[in-house]
C-alpha positions as CSV (number, residue, x, y, z in Angstrom):
1,M,-12.0,69.0,345.3
2,S,-15.4,67.7,344.3
3,G,-17.0,67.9,347.8
4,F,-18.3,64.3,347.4
5,K,-16.7,61.3,349.1
6,I,-17.9,57.9,350.0
7,N,-16.5,56.7,353.4
8,F,-16.7,53.2,354.9
9,K,-15.1,51.0,357.6
10,L,-15.5,47.3,357.5
11,Q,-16.3,45.5,360.7
12,S,-13.6,43.2,362.2
13,L,-14.3,39.5,361.7
14,D,-14.8,38.8,365.4
15,K,-17.6,41.3,365.6
16,I,-19.5,40.1,362.5
17,Q,-22.7,38.3,363.3
18,P,-23.3,35.2,361.1
19,F,-26.6,34.6,359.4
20,G,-29.1,32.1,360.8
21,E,-29.6,30.5,364.2
22,E,-27.7,27.8,366.0
23,P,-26.8,25.2,365.0
24,E,-27.3,26.5,361.4
25,L,-25.0,29.5,361.2
26,S,-23.4,30.7,358.0
27,L,-21.4,33.5,356.4
28,S,-20.7,34.6,352.9
29,W,-19.1,37.5,351.0
30,F,-22.1,39.7,351.5
31,G,-21.9,39.1,355.3
32,L,-18.3,40.0,355.4
33,T,-19.1,43.5,354.1
34,D,-20.7,44.4,357.4
35,G,-19.5,47.9,358.4
36,L,-20.2,51.6,358.7
37,L,-20.9,53.9,355.7
38,W,-21.2,57.7,355.4
39,L,-21.1,60.2,352.6
40,D,-19.5,63.6,352.6
41,V,-21.7,65.8,350.3
42,G,-20.9,69.4,350.1
43,G,-19.8,69.8,353.7
44,R,-22.7,67.8,355.0
45,T,-22.7,64.1,356.1
46,V,-25.4,61.8,354.7
47,Y,-26.0,58.6,356.7
48,E,-24.9,60.2,359.9
49,Y,-27.2,59.8,362.9
50,D,-28.2,62.7,365.1
51,K,-27.3,61.4,368.5
52,A,-29.8,63.6,370.3
53,A,-32.6,62.4,368.0
54,L,-31.7,58.8,368.5
55,K,-31.7,59.2,372.3
56,S,-35.1,61.0,372.2
57,A,-36.5,58.2,370.0
58,G,-35.5,55.6,372.6
59,A,-32.9,54.1,370.3
60,G,-29.9,54.7,372.6
61,E,-26.6,55.8,371.3
62,G,-26.2,53.3,368.5
63,A,-23.7,53.6,365.7
64,A,-22.7,57.0,364.4
65,Y,-23.3,56.1,360.7
66,N,-25.2,53.7,358.5
67,D,-24.4,50.4,360.1
68,Y,-25.2,47.6,357.7
69,Y,-23.7,45.5,354.9
70,I,-21.9,47.8,352.6
71,A,-22.6,45.5,349.7
72,R,-26.3,46.6,350.0
73,F,-25.4,50.2,349.3
74,I,-23.0,49.3,346.5
75,E,-25.5,47.2,344.7
76,D,-28.2,49.8,344.9
77,F,-26.0,52.7,344.0
78,F,-23.9,51.1,341.2
79,Y,-27.0,49.7,339.4
80,T,-28.1,53.3,338.7
81,F,-24.9,54.1,336.8
82,G,-26.2,53.2,333.3
83,A,-28.9,55.8,333.7
84,V,-26.8,58.3,335.7
85,S,-24.4,58.6,332.9
86,E,-27.1,59.8,330.5
87,S,-27.6,63.6,330.6
88,V,-31.1,64.8,331.5
89,P,-32.8,67.9,330.1
90,E,-32.1,71.2,331.9
91,E,-35.8,71.5,333.0
92,L,-35.7,68.2,334.8
93,Y,-32.3,68.8,336.2
94,N,-33.4,72.2,337.6
95,N,-36.4,70.5,339.2
96,A,-34.8,67.4,340.6
97,E,-35.1,68.6,344.2
98,R,-38.9,69.0,343.9
99,F,-39.7,66.2,341.5
100,A,-40.5,63.5,344.2
101,R,-42.8,65.9,346.0
102,D,-44.5,66.9,342.8
103,M,-45.2,63.2,342.2
104,E,-46.7,62.9,345.6
105,R,-48.9,65.9,345.1
106,W,-50.0,64.6,341.7
107,E,-50.9,61.2,343.2
108,D,-52.8,62.8,346.1
109,S,-54.8,64.9,343.6
110,R,-55.7,61.8,341.6
111,Y,-56.2,59.3,344.4
112,D,-59.2,57.0,344.5
113,D,-60.2,54.0,346.6
114,D,-59.4,51.3,344.0
115,D,-55.9,52.6,343.6
116,E,-56.3,53.5,340.0
117,S,-54.1,56.5,340.5
118,F,-51.2,54.3,341.4
119,K,-51.7,52.3,338.2
120,R,-52.1,55.3,336.1
121,F,-49.0,57.0,337.4
122,Y,-46.5,54.2,338.0
123,L,-47.7,51.6,335.5
124,G,-49.7,53.4,332.9
125,E,-49.5,56.6,330.9
126,F,-47.0,58.3,333.3
127,S,-44.7,55.3,333.8
128,E,-41.9,56.8,331.6
129,L,-42.0,60.0,333.6
130,Y,-41.5,58.1,336.8
131,E,-38.7,56.0,335.3
132,W,-36.4,58.8,334.5
133,Y,-36.2,59.7,338.2
134,S,-36.4,56.2,339.7
135,E,-33.7,54.8,337.5
136,R,-31.3,57.4,338.9
137,S,-32.3,56.9,342.5
138,F,-32.2,54.4,345.3
139,D,-33.6,54.1,348.7
140,S,-32.3,53.0,352.1
141,G,-35.1,50.6,352.9
142,H,-33.0,48.7,355.4
143,L,-32.8,51.8,357.7
144,V,-35.6,53.5,359.7
145,D,-36.4,56.7,357.8
146,G,-33.4,56.0,355.6
147,P,-32.6,58.7,352.9
148,F,-33.7,58.4,349.3
149,I,-30.8,59.4,347.1
150,G,-30.7,60.4,343.5
151,C,-27.9,61.4,341.1
152,F,-28.8,63.5,338.0
153,R,-26.4,64.5,335.3
154,C,-26.8,67.5,333.0
155,G,-23.9,67.8,330.6
156,D,-20.7,68.3,332.7
157,R,-22.6,68.9,335.9
158,L,-24.1,66.4,338.4
159,K,-26.6,67.0,341.2
160,I,-26.9,64.8,344.2
161,V,-30.3,65.0,345.9
162,W,-31.5,63.3,349.0
163,H,-34.5,63.3,351.4
164,S,-35.8,61.2,354.2
165,D,-39.0,60.9,356.1
166,I,-39.5,61.8,359.7
167,S,-41.4,59.4,362.0
168,T,-40.1,60.4,365.5
169,D,-42.7,61.7,367.9
170,N,-41.0,65.0,368.4
171,G,-40.8,65.6,364.6
172,K,-37.0,65.6,364.6
173,S,-35.1,63.6,362.0
174,L,-32.8,60.8,363.0
175,W,-30.2,62.2,360.6
176,T,-27.9,65.2,360.9
177,A,-28.6,65.9,357.2
178,P,-32.1,64.6,356.5
179,D,-32.4,66.3,353.1
180,G,-30.4,68.4,350.7
181,S,-29.0,69.0,347.3
182,Y,-25.4,69.4,346.1
183,E,-24.0,70.1,342.6
184,T,-20.5,69.0,341.5
185,G,-18.7,68.3,338.3
186,Y,-19.6,65.1,336.6
187,A,-16.0,64.1,336.1
188,D,-15.3,64.8,339.8
189,F,-18.3,62.5,340.7
190,V,-17.0,59.7,338.5
191,K,-13.5,60.1,340.1
192,A,-14.9,59.9,343.6
193,V,-16.9,56.8,342.8
194,K,-13.9,55.0,341.2
195,E,-11.7,56.0,344.2
196,F,-14.2,54.5,346.6
197,F,-14.5,51.3,344.5
198,A,-10.7,50.8,344.5
199,E,-10.6,51.4,348.3
200,F,-13.4,49.0,348.8
201,C,-11.9,46.2,346.7
202,T,-8.6,46.5,348.5
203,A,-10.3,46.4,351.9
204,M,-12.4,43.3,350.8
205,D,-9.3,41.5,349.5
206,K,-7.8,41.9,353.0
207,Q,-11.1,40.9,354.6
208,V,-11.4,37.8,352.5
209,E,-7.7,36.9,353.2
210,R,-8.4,37.1,356.9
211,A,-11.6,35.0,356.6
212,L,-9.8,32.3,354.6
213,L,-7.2,32.0,357.4
214,K,-9.7,32.0,360.3
215,E,-11.2,28.7,361.7
216,W,-15.0,29.4,361.8
217,G,-16.0,26.4,363.9
218,A,-19.8,25.9,363.8
219,V,-20.2,28.8,361.3
220,A,-20.5,27.4,357.7
221,L,-18.3,29.4,355.3
222,D,-17.5,28.0,351.9
223,K,-13.9,29.3,351.5
224,R,-13.5,28.2,347.9
225,M,-16.7,29.9,346.9
226,L,-15.8,33.0,349.0
227,K,-12.6,33.5,347.0
228,K,-14.4,33.1,343.7
229,E,-17.2,35.4,344.7
230,N,-14.8,38.1,345.7
231,S,-13.3,38.0,342.3
232,D,-16.6,37.8,340.5
233,R,-18.1,40.7,342.4
234,R,-15.1,42.9,341.6
235,A,-15.5,42.1,337.9
236,E,-19.2,42.7,337.9
237,L,-19.0,46.0,339.8
238,S,-16.1,47.2,337.7
239,Q,-18.4,46.9,334.7
240,K,-20.9,49.0,336.4
241,T,-18.4,51.8,337.1
242,E,-17.4,51.7,333.4
243,L,-20.9,52.7,332.5
244,L,-20.2,56.1,334.0
245,D,-17.8,56.7,331.1
246,G,-20.5,56.3,328.5
247,T,-23.9,54.6,328.0
248,D,-26.0,53.4,325.2
249,K,-29.2,54.5,327.0
250,T,-31.3,56.8,324.9
251,T,-34.4,58.2,326.7
252,D,-37.2,59.8,324.7
253,W,-36.9,63.1,326.5
254,S,-39.5,64.9,324.4
255,K,-42.1,62.4,325.7
256,V,-40.9,62.6,329.3
257,L,-41.0,66.4,329.2
258,S,-44.5,66.3,327.7
259,L,-45.7,64.0,330.5
260,Y,-44.0,66.2,333.1
261,A,-45.9,69.3,331.7
262,R,-49.2,67.3,331.9
263,M,-48.5,66.2,335.5
264,R,-47.7,69.8,336.6
265,A,-50.8,71.2,334.9
266,Q,-53.0,68.6,336.5
267,T,-51.5,69.2,339.9
268,A,-51.9,73.0,339.6
269,K,-55.5,72.6,338.5
270,A,-56.2,70.4,341.6
271,T,-54.9,73.0,344.1
C-alpha cells in the first residue's frame, strides 16, 4: 500500500449545469467532468472541507470535497509529470516542505516599491531556482484557499507536499488537512496515478455514452465532437502518464543548488 490514492465521483448528467446563459447554453467534454475529487495522502484527506469551518465562514454545508471539473485537476497535475519523473538532489528534496516559505521570506527581504524583487526572483537571476519547484507543483486557484500541491522525486522515493492559505476570520482553515507532507515509493506513486487514470477513462467513456443518448433540448452539445474529444483526451493524457516512466529532462542541478545557497544566505543576512 502506497498511502496515496486519487478518488473522484462524476456528477450525474441531470445535475450538471451547462455553460452560458439562456438561450445560449452549451456543454462539452470538459463540462461533463463535473464532479467531486479528494486525495488520500498518508492517512489524511486533501481537498476535504472542514464542515465546521465552512459553517463558521458562512458558506453553509456545501460539498464534502473539491467540487469542480475534474479535468481541471487532471490537466494541472498531469502536466507536471515530465518534471516529476526527474530526480531532484537530496538537499532540495529534504527542504521541499520549507522551500515555498523560504522563497516568500527571500522576496520579503528584497521587496521594493517598483517590484524589482519580483523580476529578480521569478524572471531574472533566480528564475531557474523557482522553476525546479514550480514545474513540479500546481495550485487550486479555482477554489477559495485551495491547496498548492507539489510532487518531488529523489531516486526511488517521492514526497507529496501541500499547503493552503487561511483567510477565514477565525483563523481556521476550510480544509481538514490544510498542509502536510508524505513520502511514498516512486513506483507506488506511478501505480496510483495510472490506476486513477484508468478509472477516470472508464468513467468518462460511460459518461460520454450517456451524453450521446440524451436529448439535450436547448443545450448545445456537439455529439460528434464530444466522441472525438473523449478519444483525443485519453491519448493526450496517456502520453503524460508515460512521462512518469522516464523523461529527457536534464536540469542543471549544480546551478540550481548554487542559487539556492545564495538565496538562503541572503535571507539569513536579512533576518
